N, C-alpha and C positions, 0 to 999 in steps of 0.2 A: 477404169482408166486408174483410178489411185497415184498415189505421192510419188518421186522418183530420189533416190539420192543424189546428190549432186554429182557425184564422179559418171551416173547412169545418164543423168541432163547433158552434160557435157559431150557427153561420148556420141550423144542423138544429135549433137548441134542445137541445143535449146539455149537462145542469148540470155536470158532471161536467168538462168539457174547459173551464168559463168560467175566467178569471182576470182579477177586475177589481182596479184600482189604486186604493187608496186618495187621497182627491181636495185632504184635508187632514193636518197632522200628527193625528197618535192624539193622543189629551186621555186621562188619567190622573186616576183619584182620589187623595184623600190615603189610603193604607192604613190602619187603623182598628183599635183592638180592639173589640170587642161581645159583646153579649150575648143572643144572636138565636136564637128556635127556630122552629123548622116541618116540617112532617110530609114524608116521603118518600112512598112505596106501602105501607112497612109500620109506618116508627118515627120520631116526631119525635125528632130532634137540635137539640143543641144550638152556634151556631158562634162562636166566642171572636174573629176575625180575617176583615176585609170588604174588596177592593178592587173594581174596575171600569177599565172603559177603554169607549171612544166615539169611533167614525171614520166615515165615511162612503165610500160606492164608488161607483165612475166607470162608466159604460154598460159595459157593458151593463145590470150590476146596478141600477144606480139606488137605492142603500138607505143606511140608518143603522142601526147594528150598536151596541147596548150589553150589555156583559157585565159579568155580578155577579158574583163569588167570594165563597163563604161555606166558611169554614176551620176545620175541627172541630181543634185543638188534639190532643187526646187520643188518639182515632183506637184504643181500648183493644178492640175491638168492630168493628175494620176496618169503621167509621162513613164514608162518602163525604168529600169536597170538593162539593161543586155548586157547577157554574155554570151561571146561567141566560143564554144566550144570545137577545136581543128583536131582531130584525130588523125595522124598520119603512122606511115610502115614505121618499123622501129627505128629511131634516131638514138643512138649514144647521145649522154648529154653534151660531152665536149663539142661534137661535131653538131647541134642542133643550136649553139650559138655563137654562129659563125655569121658575118655578111653570105646572104645566099638566099634563092628560089626553093621553097620547099611546096611542093603537092599535096594538096590536102586529101585523105580518101574520103571520110565523113564528115560534114558539116554540121553542127548544130547550134540552135540558138535561145538562148535561155531569154525569157523576159519575167522579169520580177516587178510587181506593181505593187501600192498599197494595199490594194483590195485582192490580189492572190499571184499566180504567174501560171507559165507554162513550161515544157521545154520541147521541142521541135526537134528531130536529124531528119536531115537533107540526104542522103547517101549517095545521089545525082548532081548534087550541085557542083559546080567548076567553080571553085575555088583554091588559090594560093594563098602562102605567108611571104611575106617576101622583110628581111633583116636588112636595111640598109647599113645599120652601124649595129653592135652588140658588142659587152664584153657579161665576163661569169668571174665573180671573185667568190669562193667560197660555194654555198649555193643562193646566193643574191647574185641576180643578173639588172643590165641598166642597157638602154638601146632604143632606136627608133627603127621603122617601119611602117608596111600597111597590111592588111588582110585585102586581097583582093577578089571581087563577087564579078567574075567572067560575064555571068549571064542571069538575066532575072532567075530567081526562085519563086518556082508558085505557092503563093499560103494556100490551105486548107480550103481556105474559101474561094473559089475560084475569081471572081473579080480582084481580090489581090494578090501581093509581088512582093517581094524585095526586090530593088531595084540592082541591078548590076552598077555597080563601084569601087573605089577605092576608102576605105576605113582606114585611119591611119592612127598610131601610137605611140607612145612617147613614154617610157619610164626615166 
């Protein structure tokens, strides 16, 4: 078997060896206090702080990535902070920051807890991003919208799932 050079791994389709470079500077939201509730696989939590970032990746990835992190300041029962990672087909930054509905090709959920965390990708999730209002000034943006999970997303334990829901955001 042996080791492969990065170029060989990319040409053979090894997704773990792909290293894509940012095409533009990372854009960040204004970090904001909030009072947003949504369900994970078992409980409804309230999140009090939100922040996000957007960037585009060059070939071979050719995609745009929008990350939204919801933080729970209490953590009194080991509640996780959630980062939703939305990977989309390549979209120019100025085109992304317009009121629109955008299809997500890969939806990942990162859970950060005081005792650890995990990240899981859901390539078959039916998810869209909706910008209701948005503005971009330099590399900072503000706006509001929602992440829409159209159908329940099965969790890796068969009895659990992330329920279909709309998860709002406002920066």
